[in-house]
Biotite code that builds the C-alpha atoms (Angstrom):
import biotite.structure as struc

atoms = struc.array([
    struc.Atom([-41.938, -176.245, 167.152], chain_id="A", res_id=1, res_name="MET", atom_name="CA", element="C"),
    struc.Atom([-38.455, -177.669, 166.608], chain_id="A", res_id=2, res_name="ALA", atom_name="CA", element="C"),
    struc.Atom([-36.271, -178.939, 169.410], chain_id="A", res_id=3, res_name="ILE", atom_name="CA", element="C"),
    struc.Atom([-34.587, -176.007, 171.097], chain_id="A", res_id=4, res_name="GLY", atom_name="CA", element="C"),
    struc.Atom([-37.210, -173.432, 170.126], chain_id="A", res_id=5, res_name="ASP", atom_name="CA", element="C"),
    struc.Atom([-38.386, -173.090, 173.716], chain_id="A", res_id=6, res_name="LYS", atom_name="CA", element="C"),
    struc.Atom([-35.053, -171.488, 174.539], chain_id="A", res_id=7, res_name="ALA", atom_name="CA", element="C"),
    struc.Atom([-36.005, -168.572, 172.323], chain_id="A", res_id=8, res_name="THR", atom_name="CA", element="C"),
    struc.Atom([-39.371, -168.002, 174.025], chain_id="A", res_id=9, res_name="THR", atom_name="CA", element="C"),
    struc.Atom([-39.496, -164.969, 176.308], chain_id="A", res_id=10, res_name="ARG", atom_name="CA", element="C"),
    struc.Atom([-41.559, -164.402, 179.462], chain_id="A", res_id=11, res_name="PRO", atom_name="CA", element="C"),
    struc.Atom([-45.209, -163.692, 178.840], chain_id="A", res_id=12, res_name="GLU", atom_name="CA", element="C"),
    struc.Atom([-44.910, -160.232, 180.384], chain_id="A", res_id=13, res_name="ARG", atom_name="CA", element="C"),
    struc.Atom([-42.665, -159.052, 177.547], chain_id="A", res_id=14, res_name="MET", atom_name="CA", element="C"),
    struc.Atom([-44.472, -157.150, 174.766], chain_id="A", res_id=15, res_name="PRO", atom_name="CA", element="C"),
    struc.Atom([-45.162, -159.349, 171.716], chain_id="A", res_id=16, res_name="PRO", atom_name="CA", element="C"),
    struc.Atom([-42.949, -157.169, 169.503], chain_id="A", res_id=17, res_name="ALA", atom_name="CA", element="C"),
    struc.Atom([-39.938, -157.730, 171.772], chain_id="A", res_id=18, res_name="GLU", atom_name="CA", element="C"),
    struc.Atom([-40.626, -161.435, 171.999], chain_id="A", res_id=19, res_name="ARG", atom_name="CA", element="C"),
    struc.Atom([-40.778, -161.658, 168.225], chain_id="A", res_id=20, res_name="LEU", atom_name="CA", element="C"),
    struc.Atom([-37.525, -159.720, 167.851], chain_id="A", res_id=21, res_name="LEU", atom_name="CA", element="C"),
    struc.Atom([-35.725, -161.847, 170.424], chain_id="A", res_id=22, res_name="ASP", atom_name="CA", element="C"),
    struc.Atom([-36.977, -165.036, 168.805], chain_id="A", res_id=23, res_name="THR", atom_name="CA", element="C"),
    struc.Atom([-36.091, -163.802, 165.321], chain_id="A", res_id=24, res_name="ALA", atom_name="CA", element="C"),
    struc.Atom([-32.583, -162.880, 166.459], chain_id="A", res_id=25, res_name="ALA", atom_name="CA", element="C"),
    struc.Atom([-32.004, -166.357, 167.842], chain_id="A", res_id=26, res_name="SER", atom_name="CA", element="C"),
    struc.Atom([-33.541, -168.343, 164.992], chain_id="A", res_id=27, res_name="LEU", atom_name="CA", element="C"),
    struc.Atom([-32.305, -166.178, 162.113], chain_id="A", res_id=28, res_name="PHE", atom_name="CA", element="C"),
    struc.Atom([-28.764, -166.204, 163.444], chain_id="A", res_id=29, res_name="ASP", atom_name="CA", element="C"),
    struc.Atom([-28.777, -169.933, 164.084], chain_id="A", res_id=30, res_name="ARG", atom_name="CA", element="C"),
    struc.Atom([-30.581, -171.196, 160.987], chain_id="A", res_id=31, res_name="GLU", atom_name="CA", element="C"),
    struc.Atom([-30.776, -168.396, 158.437], chain_id="A", res_id=32, res_name="GLY", atom_name="CA", element="C"),
    struc.Atom([-33.566, -165.955, 157.688], chain_id="A", res_id=33, res_name="ILE", atom_name="CA", element="C"),
    struc.Atom([-35.252, -167.665, 154.755], chain_id="A", res_id=34, res_name="ARG", atom_name="CA", element="C"),
    struc.Atom([-35.208, -171.048, 156.514], chain_id="A", res_id=35, res_name="ALA", atom_name="CA", element="C"),
    struc.Atom([-37.397, -169.794, 159.364], chain_id="A", res_id=36, res_name="VAL", atom_name="CA", element="C"),
    struc.Atom([-41.062, -169.464, 158.408], chain_id="A", res_id=37, res_name="GLY", atom_name="CA", element="C"),
    struc.Atom([-43.710, -167.258, 159.977], chain_id="A", res_id=38, res_name="ILE", atom_name="CA", element="C"),
    struc.Atom([-45.467, -170.164, 161.721], chain_id="A", res_id=39, res_name="GLU", atom_name="CA", element="C"),
    struc.Atom([-42.178, -171.205, 163.318], chain_id="A", res_id=40, res_name="ARG", atom_name="CA", element="C"),
    struc.Atom([-41.511, -167.641, 164.488], chain_id="A", res_id=41, res_name="LEU", atom_name="CA", element="C"),
    struc.Atom([-44.854, -167.043, 166.115], chain_id="A", res_id=42, res_name="ILE", atom_name="CA", element="C"),
    struc.Atom([-44.892, -170.492, 167.740], chain_id="A", res_id=43, res_name="ALA", atom_name="CA", element="C"),
    struc.Atom([-41.406, -170.062, 169.195], chain_id="A", res_id=44, res_name="ALA", atom_name="CA", element="C"),
    struc.Atom([-42.192, -166.530, 170.375], chain_id="A", res_id=45, res_name="ALA", atom_name="CA", element="C"),
    struc.Atom([-45.461, -167.663, 171.920], chain_id="A", res_id=46, res_name="GLY", atom_name="CA", element="C"),
    struc.Atom([-47.518, -164.896, 170.308], chain_id="A", res_id=47, res_name="VAL", atom_name="CA", element="C"),
    struc.Atom([-50.576, -164.752, 168.092], chain_id="A", res_id=48, res_name="ALA", atom_name="CA", element="C"),
    struc.Atom([-50.117, -164.515, 164.337], chain_id="A", res_id=49, res_name="ARG", atom_name="CA", element="C"),
    struc.Atom([-51.858, -161.118, 164.456], chain_id="A", res_id=50, res_name="ALA", atom_name="CA", element="C"),
    struc.Atom([-49.070, -159.797, 166.683], chain_id="A", res_id=51, res_name="SER", atom_name="CA", element="C"),
    struc.Atom([-46.542, -160.102, 163.875], chain_id="A", res_id=52, res_name="LEU", atom_name="CA", element="C"),
    struc.Atom([-48.694, -158.195, 161.408], chain_id="A", res_id=53, res_name="TYR", atom_name="CA", element="C"),
    struc.Atom([-49.858, -155.586, 163.930], chain_id="A", res_id=54, res_name="GLN", atom_name="CA", element="C"),
    struc.Atom([-46.297, -154.801, 165.033], chain_id="A", res_id=55, res_name="ASN", atom_name="CA", element="C"),
    struc.Atom([-44.332, -155.275, 161.829], chain_id="A", res_id=56, res_name="PHE", atom_name="CA", element="C"),
    struc.Atom([-46.694, -155.773, 158.898], chain_id="A", res_id=57, res_name="GLY", atom_name="CA", element="C"),
    struc.Atom([-44.718, -158.622, 157.327], chain_id="A", res_id=58, res_name="SER", atom_name="CA", element="C"),
    struc.Atom([-41.865, -161.027, 157.889], chain_id="A", res_id=59, res_name="LYS", atom_name="CA", element="C"),
    struc.Atom([-39.582, -158.836, 155.747], chain_id="A", res_id=60, res_name="ASP", atom_name="CA", element="C"),
    struc.Atom([-40.340, -155.852, 157.982], chain_id="A", res_id=61, res_name="ALA", atom_name="CA", element="C"),
    struc.Atom([-39.499, -157.989, 161.017], chain_id="A", res_id=62, res_name="LEU", atom_name="CA", element="C"),
    struc.Atom([-36.179, -158.878, 159.380], chain_id="A", res_id=63, res_name="VAL", atom_name="CA", element="C"),
    struc.Atom([-35.435, -155.187, 158.868], chain_id="A", res_id=64, res_name="VAL", atom_name="CA", element="C"),
    struc.Atom([-36.312, -154.443, 162.514], chain_id="A", res_id=65, res_name="ALA", atom_name="CA", element="C"),
    struc.Atom([-34.097, -157.323, 163.673], chain_id="A", res_id=66, res_name="TYR", atom_name="CA", element="C"),
    struc.Atom([-31.143, -155.978, 161.682], chain_id="A", res_id=67, res_name="LEU", atom_name="CA", element="C"),
    struc.Atom([-31.727, -152.413, 162.827], chain_id="A", res_id=68, res_name="GLU", atom_name="CA", element="C"),
    struc.Atom([-31.744, -153.560, 166.438], chain_id="A", res_id=69, res_name="ARG", atom_name="CA", element="C"),
    struc.Atom([-28.526, -155.521, 165.871], chain_id="A", res_id=70, res_name="ALA", atom_name="CA", element="C"),
    struc.Atom([-26.959, -152.433, 164.291], chain_id="A", res_id=71, res_name="ASP", atom_name="CA", element="C"),
    struc.Atom([-27.912, -150.265, 167.291], chain_id="A", res_id=72, res_name="ARG", atom_name="CA", element="C"),
    struc.Atom([-26.480, -152.882, 169.656], chain_id="A", res_id=73, res_name="ALA", atom_name="CA", element="C"),
    struc.Atom([-23.213, -153.094, 167.709], chain_id="A", res_id=74, res_name="ASP", atom_name="CA", element="C"),
    struc.Atom([-22.803, -149.327, 167.683], chain_id="A", res_id=75, res_name="ARG", atom_name="CA", element="C"),
    struc.Atom([-23.505, -149.192, 171.416], chain_id="A", res_id=76, res_name="ALA", atom_name="CA", element="C"),
    struc.Atom([-20.925, -151.927, 172.117], chain_id="A", res_id=77, res_name="ARG", atom_name="CA", element="C"),
    struc.Atom([-18.349, -150.044, 170.098], chain_id="A", res_id=78, res_name="PHE", atom_name="CA", element="C"),
    struc.Atom([-19.156, -146.753, 171.852], chain_id="A", res_id=79, res_name="ALA", atom_name="CA", element="C"),
    struc.Atom([-18.649, -148.428, 175.240], chain_id="A", res_id=80, res_name="ARG", atom_name="CA", element="C"),
    struc.Atom([-15.420, -150.085, 174.103], chain_id="A", res_id=81, res_name="GLU", atom_name="CA", element="C"),
    struc.Atom([-13.876, -146.803, 172.885], chain_id="A", res_id=82, res_name="VAL", atom_name="CA", element="C"),
    struc.Atom([-15.400, -144.562, 175.559], chain_id="A", res_id=83, res_name="ARG", atom_name="CA", element="C"),
    struc.Atom([-11.941, -143.517, 176.840], chain_id="A", res_id=84, res_name="ASP", atom_name="CA", element="C"),
    struc.Atom([-10.112, -143.692, 173.501], chain_id="A", res_id=85, res_name="LEU", atom_name="CA", element="C"),
    struc.Atom([-11.055, -140.378, 171.881], chain_id="A", res_id=86, res_name="ALA", atom_name="CA", element="C"),
    struc.Atom([-7.378, -139.464, 171.552], chain_id="A", res_id=87, res_name="ASP", atom_name="CA", element="C"),
    struc.Atom([-6.202, -142.956, 170.585], chain_id="A", res_id=88, res_name="HIS", atom_name="CA", element="C"),
    struc.Atom([-7.339, -143.662, 167.014], chain_id="A", res_id=89, res_name="PRO", atom_name="CA", element="C"),
    struc.Atom([-5.329, -146.830, 166.525], chain_id="A", res_id=90, res_name="ARG", atom_name="CA", element="C"),
    struc.Atom([-6.752, -148.278, 169.713], chain_id="A", res_id=91, res_name="GLU", atom_name="CA", element="C"),
    struc.Atom([-10.232, -147.557, 168.379], chain_id="A", res_id=92, res_name="ARG", atom_name="CA", element="C"),
    struc.Atom([-9.448, -149.516, 165.215], chain_id="A", res_id=93, res_name="ILE", atom_name="CA", element="C"),
    struc.Atom([-8.043, -152.344, 167.305], chain_id="A", res_id=94, res_name="ARG", atom_name="CA", element="C"),
    struc.Atom([-11.253, -152.320, 169.337], chain_id="A", res_id=95, res_name="ALA", atom_name="CA", element="C"),
    struc.Atom([-13.220, -153.280, 166.216], chain_id="A", res_id=96, res_name="MET", atom_name="CA", element="C"),
    struc.Atom([-11.281, -156.515, 165.989], chain_id="A", res_id=97, res_name="PHE", atom_name="CA", element="C"),
    struc.Atom([-11.510, -157.154, 169.730], chain_id="A", res_id=98, res_name="VAL", atom_name="CA", element="C"),
    struc.Atom([-15.293, -156.869, 169.447], chain_id="A", res_id=99, res_name="LEU", atom_name="CA", element="C"),
    struc.Atom([-15.323, -159.013, 166.304], chain_id="A", res_id=100, res_name="ALA", atom_name="CA", element="C"),
    struc.Atom([-13.450, -161.731, 168.179], chain_id="A", res_id=101, res_name="GLU", atom_name="CA", element="C"),
    struc.Atom([-15.865, -161.588, 171.112], chain_id="A", res_id=102, res_name="ALA", atom_name="CA", element="C"),
    struc.Atom([-18.854, -161.590, 168.754], chain_id="A", res_id=103, res_name="GLY", atom_name="CA", element="C"),
    struc.Atom([-17.563, -164.579, 166.804], chain_id="A", res_id=104, res_name="ALA", atom_name="CA", element="C"),
    struc.Atom([-17.252, -166.605, 169.995], chain_id="A", res_id=105, res_name="LYS", atom_name="CA", element="C"),
    struc.Atom([-20.619, -165.444, 171.345], chain_id="A", res_id=106, res_name="ARG", atom_name="CA", element="C"),
    struc.Atom([-22.463, -166.304, 168.124], chain_id="A", res_id=107, res_name="ARG", atom_name="CA", element="C"),
    struc.Atom([-20.779, -169.654, 167.526], chain_id="A", res_id=108, res_name="GLY", atom_name="CA", element="C"),
    struc.Atom([-18.717, -168.573, 164.510], chain_id="A", res_id=109, res_name="TYR", atom_name="CA", element="C"),
    struc.Atom([-21.682, -167.928, 162.232], chain_id="A", res_id=110, res_name="ARG", atom_name="CA", element="C"),
    struc.Atom([-19.999, -165.119, 160.313], chain_id="A", res_id=111, res_name="GLY", atom_name="CA", element="C"),
    struc.Atom([-21.164, -161.547, 159.840], chain_id="A", res_id=112, res_name="CYS", atom_name="CA", element="C"),
    struc.Atom([-24.933, -161.402, 160.338], chain_id="A", res_id=113, res_name="LEU", atom_name="CA", element="C"),
    struc.Atom([-25.158, -158.404, 157.970], chain_id="A", res_id=114, res_name="TYR", atom_name="CA", element="C"),
    struc.Atom([-23.333, -160.156, 155.140], chain_id="A", res_id=115, res_name="ILE", atom_name="CA", element="C"),
    struc.Atom([-25.353, -163.284, 155.836], chain_id="A", res_id=116, res_name="ASN", atom_name="CA", element="C"),
    struc.Atom([-28.537, -161.234, 155.474], chain_id="A", res_id=117, res_name="ALA", atom_name="CA", element="C"),
    struc.Atom([-27.311, -159.553, 152.292], chain_id="A", res_id=118, res_name="ALA", atom_name="CA", element="C"),
    struc.Atom([-26.613, -162.980, 150.810], chain_id="A", res_id=119, res_name="THR", atom_name="CA", element="C"),
    struc.Atom([-30.211, -164.047, 151.493], chain_id="A", res_id=120, res_name="GLU", atom_name="CA", element="C"),
    struc.Atom([-31.634, -160.818, 150.040], chain_id="A", res_id=121, res_name="PHE", atom_name="CA", element="C"),
    struc.Atom([-29.714, -160.205, 146.784], chain_id="A", res_id=122, res_name="PRO", atom_name="CA", element="C"),
    struc.Atom([-32.107, -157.524, 145.481], chain_id="A", res_id=123, res_name="ASP", atom_name="CA", element="C"),
    struc.Atom([-30.148, -154.265, 145.755], chain_id="A", res_id=124, res_name="ALA", atom_name="CA", element="C"),
    struc.Atom([-33.369, -152.324, 146.384], chain_id="A", res_id=125, res_name="HIS", atom_name="CA", element="C"),
    struc.Atom([-34.681, -154.485, 149.203], chain_id="A", res_id=126, res_name="HIS", atom_name="CA", element="C"),
    struc.Atom([-34.915, -152.678, 152.589], chain_id="A", res_id=127, res_name="PRO", atom_name="CA", element="C"),
    struc.Atom([-32.702, -155.355, 154.158], chain_id="A", res_id=128, res_name="VAL", atom_name="CA", element="C"),
    struc.Atom([-29.867, -154.282, 151.886], chain_id="A", res_id=129, res_name="ARG", atom_name="CA", element="C"),
    struc.Atom([-30.390, -150.691, 153.007], chain_id="A", res_id=130, res_name="GLY", atom_name="CA", element="C"),
    struc.Atom([-29.812, -151.626, 156.656], chain_id="A", res_id=131, res_name="VAL", atom_name="CA", element="C"),
    struc.Atom([-26.728, -153.642, 155.729], chain_id="A", res_id=132, res_name="VAL", atom_name="CA", element="C"),
    struc.Atom([-25.277, -150.770, 153.717], chain_id="A", res_id=133, res_name="LEU", atom_name="CA", element="C"),
    struc.Atom([-25.908, -148.301, 156.549], chain_id="A", res_id=134, res_name="GLU", atom_name="CA", element="C"),
    struc.Atom([-24.084, -150.550, 158.992], chain_id="A", res_id=135, res_name="HIS", atom_name="CA", element="C"),
    struc.Atom([-21.148, -150.944, 156.634], chain_id="A", res_id=136, res_name="ARG", atom_name="CA", element="C"),
    struc.Atom([-21.077, -147.219, 155.950], chain_id="A", res_id=137, res_name="ARG", atom_name="CA", element="C"),
    struc.Atom([-20.905, -146.565, 159.688], chain_id="A", res_id=138, res_name="TRP", atom_name="CA", element="C"),
    struc.Atom([-17.972, -148.977, 160.061], chain_id="A", res_id=139, res_name="LEU", atom_name="CA", element="C"),
    struc.Atom([-16.165, -147.381, 157.136], chain_id="A", res_id=140, res_name="LEU", atom_name="CA", element="C"),
    struc.Atom([-16.741, -143.891, 158.552], chain_id="A", res_id=141, res_name="ASP", atom_name="CA", element="C"),
    struc.Atom([-15.299, -144.946, 161.913], chain_id="A", res_id=142, res_name="GLU", atom_name="CA", element="C"),
    struc.Atom([-12.218, -146.350, 160.209], chain_id="A", res_id=143, res_name="LEU", atom_name="CA", element="C"),
    struc.Atom([-11.799, -143.266, 158.046], chain_id="A", res_id=144, res_name="THR", atom_name="CA", element="C"),
    struc.Atom([-12.096, -140.901, 161.004], chain_id="A", res_id=145, res_name="HIS", atom_name="CA", element="C"),
    struc.Atom([-9.595, -142.889, 163.070], chain_id="A", res_id=146, res_name="ALA", atom_name="CA", element="C"),
    struc.Atom([-7.070, -143.027, 160.227], chain_id="A", res_id=147, res_name="LEU", atom_name="CA", element="C"),
    struc.Atom([-7.445, -139.319, 159.588], chain_id="A", res_id=148, res_name="ASP", atom_name="CA", element="C"),
    struc.Atom([-6.847, -138.614, 163.268], chain_id="A", res_id=149, res_name="GLN", atom_name="CA", element="C"),
    struc.Atom([-3.808, -140.916, 163.235], chain_id="A", res_id=150, res_name="ALA", atom_name="CA", element="C"),
    struc.Atom([-2.288, -138.817, 160.452], chain_id="A", res_id=151, res_name="GLY", atom_name="CA", element="C"),
    struc.Atom([-2.487, -141.321, 157.613], chain_id="A", res_id=152, res_name="VAL", atom_name="CA", element="C"),
    struc.Atom([-2.507, -139.903, 154.111], chain_id="A", res_id=153, res_name="GLY", atom_name="CA", element="C"),
    struc.Atom([-5.649, -140.613, 152.052], chain_id="A", res_id=154, res_name="GLU", atom_name="CA", element="C"),
    struc.Atom([-7.662, -142.104, 154.928], chain_id="A", res_id=155, res_name="PRO", atom_name="CA", element="C"),
    struc.Atom([-10.682, -143.133, 152.789], chain_id="A", res_id=156, res_name="PRO", atom_name="CA", element="C"),
    struc.Atom([-8.569, -145.356, 150.558], chain_id="A", res_id=157, res_name="GLN", atom_name="CA", element="C"),
    struc.Atom([-6.853, -147.118, 153.440], chain_id="A", res_id=158, res_name="LEU", atom_name="CA", element="C"),
    struc.Atom([-10.137, -147.392, 155.352], chain_id="A", res_id=159, res_name="ALA", atom_name="CA", element="C"),
    struc.Atom([-11.695, -149.253, 152.417], chain_id="A", res_id=160, res_name="ALA", atom_name="CA", element="C"),
    struc.Atom([-8.773, -151.702, 152.446], chain_id="A", res_id=161, res_name="ARG", atom_name="CA", element="C"),
    struc.Atom([-9.066, -152.240, 156.185], chain_id="A", res_id=162, res_name="LEU", atom_name="CA", element="C"),
    struc.Atom([-12.769, -152.952, 155.798], chain_id="A", res_id=163, res_name="GLN", atom_name="CA", element="C"),
    struc.Atom([-11.928, -155.630, 153.245], chain_id="A", res_id=164, res_name="LEU", atom_name="CA", element="C"),
    struc.Atom([-9.541, -157.173, 155.750], chain_id="A", res_id=165, res_name="ILE", atom_name="CA", element="C"),
    struc.Atom([-12.218, -157.000, 158.433], chain_id="A", res_id=166, res_name="TYR", atom_name="CA", element="C"),
    struc.Atom([-14.704, -158.755, 156.122], chain_id="A", res_id=167, res_name="ASP", atom_name="CA", element="C"),
    struc.Atom([-12.165, -161.446, 155.330], chain_id="A", res_id=168, res_name="GLY", atom_name="CA", element="C"),
    struc.Atom([-11.430, -161.946, 159.016], chain_id="A", res_id=169, res_name="ALA", atom_name="CA", element="C"),
    struc.Atom([-15.084, -162.715, 159.735], chain_id="A", res_id=170, res_name="LEU", atom_name="CA", element="C"),
    struc.Atom([-15.297, -165.138, 156.821], chain_id="A", res_id=171, res_name="VAL", atom_name="CA", element="C"),
    struc.Atom([-12.078, -166.801, 157.941], chain_id="A", res_id=172, res_name="GLY", atom_name="CA", element="C"),
    struc.Atom([-13.334, -167.157, 161.508], chain_id="A", res_id=173, res_name="ALA", atom_name="CA", element="C"),
    struc.Atom([-16.584, -168.692, 160.252], chain_id="A", res_id=174, res_name="LYS", atom_name="CA", element="C"),
    struc.Atom([-14.727, -171.170, 158.066], chain_id="A", res_id=175, res_name="SER", atom_name="CA", element="C"),
    struc.Atom([-12.129, -172.119, 160.689], chain_id="A", res_id=176, res_name="ALA", atom_name="CA", element="C"),
    struc.Atom([-14.514, -171.840, 163.632], chain_id="A", res_id=177, res_name="ARG", atom_name="CA", element="C"),
    struc.Atom([-11.730, -170.058, 165.436], chain_id="A", res_id=178, res_name="ALA", atom_name="CA", element="C"),
    struc.Atom([-10.632, -166.507, 166.245], chain_id="A", res_id=179, res_name="VAL", atom_name="CA", element="C"),
    struc.Atom([-7.162, -166.945, 164.735], chain_id="A", res_id=180, res_name="ALA", atom_name="CA", element="C"),
    struc.Atom([-8.138, -165.280, 161.403], chain_id="A", res_id=181, res_name="PRO", atom_name="CA", element="C"),
    struc.Atom([-9.459, -162.230, 163.266], chain_id="A", res_id=182, res_name="ILE", atom_name="CA", element="C"),
    struc.Atom([-6.256, -161.923, 165.286], chain_id="A", res_id=183, res_name="ARG", atom_name="CA", element="C"),
    struc.Atom([-4.153, -162.308, 162.146], chain_id="A", res_id=184, res_name="ALA", atom_name="CA", element="C"),
    struc.Atom([-6.239, -159.645, 160.411], chain_id="A", res_id=185, res_name="ALA", atom_name="CA", element="C"),
    struc.Atom([-5.737, -157.260, 163.336], chain_id="A", res_id=186, res_name="ALA", atom_name="CA", element="C"),
    struc.Atom([-1.964, -157.729, 163.029], chain_id="A", res_id=187, res_name="GLU", atom_name="CA", element="C"),
    struc.Atom([-2.118, -157.095, 159.282], chain_id="A", res_id=188, res_name="LEU", atom_name="CA", element="C"),
    struc.Atom([-4.090, -153.898, 159.886], chain_id="A", res_id=189, res_name="VAL", atom_name="CA", element="C"),
    struc.Atom([-1.395, -152.688, 162.286], chain_id="A", res_id=190, res_name="GLU", atom_name="CA", element="C"),
    struc.Atom([1.268, -153.387, 159.663], chain_id="A", res_id=191, res_name="GLU", atom_name="CA", element="C"),
    struc.Atom([-0.629, -151.487, 156.984], chain_id="A", res_id=192, res_name="LEU", atom_name="CA", element="C"),
    struc.Atom([-1.115, -148.474, 159.253], chain_id="A", res_id=193, res_name="ILE", atom_name="CA", element="C"),
    struc.Atom([2.577, -148.513, 160.195], chain_id="A", res_id=194, res_name="ASP", atom_name="CA", element="C"),
    struc.Atom([3.513, -148.674, 156.516], chain_id="A", res_id=195, res_name="ALA", atom_name="CA", element="C"),
    struc.Atom([1.172, -145.823, 155.647], chain_id="A", res_id=196, res_name="ALA", atom_name="CA", element="C"),
    struc.Atom([2.543, -143.613, 158.421], chain_id="A", res_id=197, res_name="LEU", atom_name="CA", element="C"),
    struc.Atom([6.116, -144.391, 157.389], chain_id="A", res_id=198, res_name="THR", atom_name="CA", element="C"),
    struc.Atom([5.370, -143.537, 153.764], chain_id="A", res_id=199, res_name="THR", atom_name="CA", element="C"),
    struc.Atom([3.677, -140.264, 154.733], chain_id="A", res_id=200, res_name="ASP", atom_name="CA", element="C"),
    struc.Atom([6.423, -139.129, 157.130], chain_id="A", res_id=201, res_name="SER", atom_name="CA", element="C"),
])
């Protein structure tokens, strides 16, 4: 067990599956998925090797479960953030960058965990890529819906551009270890929406 692994260990009363997921979330995010072996996972989680296979079947399946749980958590955070913004589409878009800024600080500027995972699993048919694509599709759909509600012409096209800016903001924050790129990206998004609305009026 490496130094610091005990911090990832959960109370014994937690089900082994939850302890494995919590440990995987901490270690994968901090060190990368491929760098963390099965023996390290089960030791840090304080569970038997059989627990991993009984609950997930394989390390890859655990990775998928970890990403799916992260996706559910991100969607829930967004839903809470925009709970009172049903009639304020631009505020909903801004909320994505507010959450990205908070997430970057919370996770120590490690970049987008979905893009990080996709980088480690380049096979387009791997289940990990499926989870990543679903998360990105959800984000794109939220952007598209908000832009449509705001009255922008051709919302899908602009939404795709805003997603590129969002991606770049996360990479910039990881590189700079600062939230400034995310804030700059949020300002650029506002400018692009203003320009689109002016053009369409």
